C-alpha positions in Angstrom: 98.6 -104.4 -8.6 99.3 -104.3 -4.8 102.5 -102.8 -3.3 103.7 -106.4 -2.5 103.2 -107.6 -6.1 105.1 -104.6 -7.4 107.9 -105.1 -5.0 108.1 -108.9 -5.7 108.0 -108.1 -9.5 110.9 -105.7 -9.1 112.9 -108.2 -7.0 112.1 -110.9 -9.5 113.3 -108.8 -12.4 116.5 -108.0 -10.6 116.9 -111.7 -9.8 116.7 -112.5 -13.5 118.7 -109.5 -14.8 121.6 -109.3 -12.3 123.2 -112.7 -13.1 123.2 -111.6 -16.8 124.9 -108.3 -16.1 128.3 -109.8 -15.1 129.6 -112.8 -17.0 129.6 -116.0 -14.9 132.6 -118.4 -15.0 132.1 -121.8 -16.6 132.6 -123.5 -13.3 129.8 -121.6 -11.5 127.4 -123.6 -9.4 124.2 -123.2 -7.5 123.0 -124.6 -4.2 119.7 -124.9 -2.4 118.9 -125.3 1.3 115.6 -125.6 3.2 114.8 -124.9 6.9 111.8 -125.8 8.9 111.3 -124.6 12.5 108.7 -124.9 15.2 108.8 -122.4 18.1 106.8 -122.1 21.3 106.9 -118.6 22.8 105.5 -117.1 26.0 104.5 -113.4 25.8 103.7 -111.7 29.1 102.0 -108.7 27.5 100.5 -109.4 24.0 99.0 -105.9 23.4 101.5 -103.8 25.4 99.1 -102.9 28.2 100.0 -100.8 31.2 100.1 -102.5 34.6 96.6 -101.0 35.4 95.1 -102.4 32.2 96.8 -105.8 32.7 94.9 -106.1 36.0 91.6 -104.9 34.3 91.6 -107.6 31.6 90.5 -110.4 33.9 88.8 -108.3 36.5 85.1 -109.4 36.9 84.1 -105.9 37.8 85.7 -104.5 34.6 84.1 -107.3 32.5 80.7 -106.5 33.9 81.0 -102.7 33.2 80.5 -101.9 29.5 82.7 -98.8 29.5 85.6 -100.8 30.9 84.9 -104.1 29.1 85.0 -102.4 25.8 88.7 -101.8 26.3 89.6 -105.4 25.6 88.7 -108.3 23.3 91.7 -110.3 24.5 90.9 -113.0 27.1 94.2 -112.7 29.0 97.1 -110.2 29.0 99.7 -112.9 28.4 99.7 -115.9 26.1 101.6 -118.8 24.6 102.3 -118.6 20.8 103.1 -121.5 18.5 105.1 -120.4 15.4 105.8 -122.6 12.5 108.5 -121.2 10.2 109.8 -122.2 6.7 112.6 -120.9 4.7 114.3 -121.6 1.3 117.7 -120.3 0.4 119.4 -120.3 -3.1 122.9 -119.3 -4.0 124.7 -119.1 -7.3 128.4 -118.4 -8.0 131.9 -119.8 -8.0 135.2 -119.2 -6.1 136.6 -115.8 -7.1 133.4 -114.7 -8.8 130.3 -112.6 -7.9 127.7 -114.5 -5.9 123.9 -114.1 -6.0 121.7 -115.3 -3.1 117.9 -115.4 -2.7 115.8 -116.2 0.3 112.0 -116.8 0.7 110.5 -117.3 4.2 107.1 -117.5 5.9 106.3 -117.3 9.6 102.8 -118.1 11.1 101.9 -117.0 14.7 99.0 -118.7 16.5 98.0 -117.6 20.0 96.6 -120.2 22.4 94.1 -117.9 24.2 93.9 -114.7 22.0 93.2 -115.8 18.4 92.5 -112.1 17.5 96.3 -111.7 17.7 97.1 -114.4 15.1 99.1 -113.1 12.1 101.5 -114.2 9.4 104.5 -112.6 7.8 106.0 -113.4 4.4 109.5 -112.2 3.4 111.9 -112.2 0.4 115.5 -111.2 0.2 117.9 -110.9 -2.7 121.7 -110.1 -2.4 124.3 -109.7 -5.2 128.0 -109.0 -5.0 128.8 -105.9 -7.0 132.4 -107.0 -7.5 134.1 -110.4 -7.9 135.3 -111.9 -4.6 138.3 -110.0 -3.3 139.6 -108.4 -0.1 137.0 -105.6 -0.1 133.7 -107.1 -1.0 130.6 -104.9 -1.8 127.2 -106.5 -1.6 123.8 -105.1 -2.6 120.8 -106.4 -0.6 117.1 -106.0 -1.5 114.4 -107.1 0.8 110.6 -107.0 1.3 108.1 -108.4 3.8 104.3 -108.5 4.0 102.1 -108.7 7.0 98.5 -109.0 5.7 96.9 -108.2 9.0 98.0 -107.3 12.6 95.8 -106.6 15.6 97.0 -103.8 17.8 94.4 -103.2 20.5 91.0 -101.6 21.2 91.1 -97.9 20.6 88.6 -95.0 21.0 86.8 -93.9 17.8 86.6 -90.0 18.2 83.8 -89.3 15.7 81.6 -92.2 16.8 82.1 -91.2 20.4 81.1 -87.6 19.6 77.9 -88.7 17.8 76.8 -91.2 20.5 77.9 -89.1 23.4 79.8 -91.9 25.1 83.2 -93.6 24.5 83.0 -95.9 21.5 85.9 -98.3 20.9 86.8 -100.6 18.0 89.6 -103.0 17.0 92.7 -101.4 15.5 94.2 -103.6 12.8 96.6 -102.8 10.0 98.3 -104.3 7.0 102.1 -103.7 6.7 104.2 -103.8 3.6 107.9 -103.2 4.4 110.7 -103.0 1.8 114.3 -101.8 1.7 117.7 -101.7 0.2 121.1 -102.1 1.9 124.7 -101.9 0.9 127.3 -104.0 2.8 130.9 -103.0 2.5 133.9 -104.9 3.9 136.3 -102.4 5.4 139.0 -104.6 6.9 139.3 -108.1 5.4 138.1 -110.7 7.9 137.6 -108.1 10.6 135.3 -105.1 10.0 132.3 -104.4 7.7 129.6 -101.7 7.6 126.1 -101.9 6.3 124.0 -98.9 5.4 120.2 -99.3 4.8 117.1 -97.5 3.7 113.7 -99.0 4.6 110.1 -98.0 4.3 107.1 -99.6 6.0 103.6 -98.7 4.6 100.8 -99.3 7.1 97.1 -99.3 6.1 94.7 -99.3 9.1 91.2 -100.7 8.8 88.2 -98.4 9.1 87.5 -96.4 11.3 91.2 -95.6 12.0 92.2 -94.0 8.7 94.0 -91.2 10.6 96.6 -93.7 11.6 97.5 -94.7 8.0 101.1 -93.8 7.1 104.6 -94.8 6.3 107.6 -95.5 8.6 110.8 -94.7 6.7 114.4 -94.0 7.6 118.1 -94.8 7.4 120.2 -97.2 9.4 123.9 -98.1 9.7 125.5 -101.0 11.5 129.2 -101.9 12.1 130.3 -105.5 12.7 133.7 -106.2 14.2 135.1 -109.7 14.2 137.5 -109.6 17.1 138.9 -113.1 16.3 139.6 -114.4 12.8 137.4 -117.5 13.3 134.4 -115.2 14.2 134.4 -116.7 17.7 133.8 -113.3 19.2 131.9 -110.6 17.3 130.8 -107.1 18.3 127.9 -105.2 16.6 126.8 -101.6 16.9 124.0 -99.8 15.0 122.0 -96.6 14.7 118.7 -96.0 13.0 116.7 -92.8 12.4 113.1 -93.2 11.3 109.9 -91.1 11.0 106.3 -92.2 11.0 104.2 -89.9 8.8 100.6 -90.5 9.7 97.5 -89.1 8.0 96.3 -87.4 11.2 93.0 -85.5 11.7 90.4 -86.3 9.1 88.8 -83.2 7.5 85.5 -85.0 6.9 84.8 -85.4 10.6 84.0 -82.9 13.3 85.9 -84.7 16.1 89.7 -84.3 16.2 91.4 -87.6 15.5 94.9 -88.2 17.1 98.1 -87.7 15.1 100.5 -90.6 15.8 103.3 -89.2 13.7 106.7 -89.5 15.4 110.4 -89.3 15.0 112.3 -92.3 16.2 116.0 -92.7 17.0 117.4 -96.2 17.9 120.8 -97.2 19.1 121.8 -100.8 19.4 124.7 -102.9 20.7 125.3 -106.6 20.3 127.8 -109.4 20.7 128.1 -113.0 19.4 130.1 -115.9 20.8 130.6 -118.9 18.6 131.9 -122.4 19.2 132.5 -125.5 17.2 134.7 -126.4 14.3 132.3 -126.6 11.3 131.3 -123.1 10.2 127.8 -124.2 9.1 127.2 -126.2 12.4 128.7 -123.8 15.0 126.8 -122.9 18.2 126.2 -119.2 18.9 125.3 -117.1 21.9 123.9 -113.6 21.0 123.3 -110.7 23.4 121.6 -107.6 22.2 120.7 -104.2 23.8 118.5 -101.6 22.2 117.2 -98.1 23.2 114.7 -96.1 21.2 113.6 -92.5 21.7 110.3 -91.7 20.1 109.2 -88.0 19.9 105.5 -87.5 18.8 104.8 -84.7 16.4 101.2 -83.8 17.0 100.6 -80.0 17.0 97.1 -80.2 18.4 97.0 -79.5 22.2 93.7 -81.4 22.6 95.4 -84.5 21.3 96.6 -85.0 24.9 98.1 -88.5 24.5 100.4 -87.4 21.6 101.0 -83.6 22.0 104.4 -83.0 23.5 104.9 -86.7 24.2 108.2 -88.5 24.3 108.6 -92.3 24.8 111.9 -94.1 25.8 112.0 -97.8 25.1 114.7 -100.1 26.3 115.1 -103.7 25.2 117.4 -106.6 26.0 117.6 -110.0 24.3 119.7 -113.2 24.9 119.5 -116.1 22.5 121.5 -119.3 22.2 121.5 -121.7 19.2 123.1 -125.2 19.4 123.3 -127.6 16.5 122.1 -131.1 17.3 123.3 -133.9 15.2 123.8 -133.4 11.4 120.7 -131.4 10.5 118.9 -130.2 13.6 119.3 -127.3 15.9 117.8 -126.1 19.2 117.3 -122.4 20.0 116.4 -120.8 23.4 115.9 -117.2 24.1 114.6 -114.5 26.5 113.7 -110.9 25.9 112.6 -107.9 28.0 111.1 -104.6 26.9 110.3 -101.5 29.0 108.6 -98.4 27.7 108.3 -95.2 29.6 106.0 -92.4 28.3 106.5 -88.7 29.2 103.0 -87.4 28.7 101.7 -83.8 28.9 100.0 -82.5 32.1 96.5 -83.1 30.7 97.2 -86.8 30.1 96.8 -89.8 32.4 98.4 -93.0 31.3 96.0 -95.1 33.4 93.0 -93.9 31.5 94.5 -94.0 28.0 93.7 -96.6 25.3 97.1 -95.9 23.7 100.2 -97.9 24.6 102.0 -95.8 27.2 104.0 -97.2 30.2 104.4 -100.9 29.9 106.8 -103.8 30.4 106.9 -107.0 28.4 108.9 -110.2 28.7 109.2 -113.1 26.3 110.8 -116.5 26.4 110.9 -119.1 23.6 112.2 -122.5 22.6 112.6 -123.6 19.0 113.5 -126.8 17.2 114.7 -126.5 13.6 115.6 -128.8 10.8 118.1 -127.8 8.0 118.4 -129.9 4.9 
């Protein structure tokens, strides 16, 4: 049984058991909703390339030189992405009682020029009130998502390069299974709540990159302040501490494989502005800022692109959603990401296959239908 099957079985078991733990009132009811969305997104840097490598991708001189051409299988550094999305929501409860909700969603990403980047993600979420509805609600949230395959970029294979006496590269792909639990506690009725979470992401890289297999796990906390009672103005702040524990150098090989283990600290700030009278059909403008510090943990000085390395990543995102008519909505958004790598003296970011210094901008438009 795969990790996803185990996780889904556990969630399914809780889905069945939790409603039986607390007695439901006779007037309890359930509701269903469906959402279908189609999004078109522009991504300026699909594999997080440095400025030097972005120029190389479509450079005829690079394409005609095997040692340079092997850096890329993508056809262009940027691309347009079409993303169909579907979601089903279910809720069960009654006024003054505990409420149970469930959500299942699927998102498919298809790239216009670089089909190697195509991927899908499937998610499930279950929440359950731990106490009947009152001033200080406590909610338990369980969630899981599965990404069967994700293409990263072309990377050097150390052992094959040692054997052949020249740089050998291959496509780095991995499968990701993420699951977590969160507890949401209302601190001030109608105004302030806090959510604490624990998540883990198991990543399994395809051969020949077994040294990159590992798990990303950590804790997070987020505060949400509703400045106005109608939620017209909301502030959000969060902090997350995670560690990626990679397998590292493989004992069965002579070459030294890189260790991509790292500690990650992320701080985030956000705000939401809402308008409209109907709660379910209100428009919203969201602004989010995020900064991550990533310290790599390699203890091998010859691993020049990870030993003593620190990355600082800053991201900004603006998104607006406007209901259109009774069942439709339009969503527009832009996002920018900037990563700066502080490498050791023996490393040169322009000659690295790893993601180092890069900038990335995204813009998208989505049309959704809720029924």
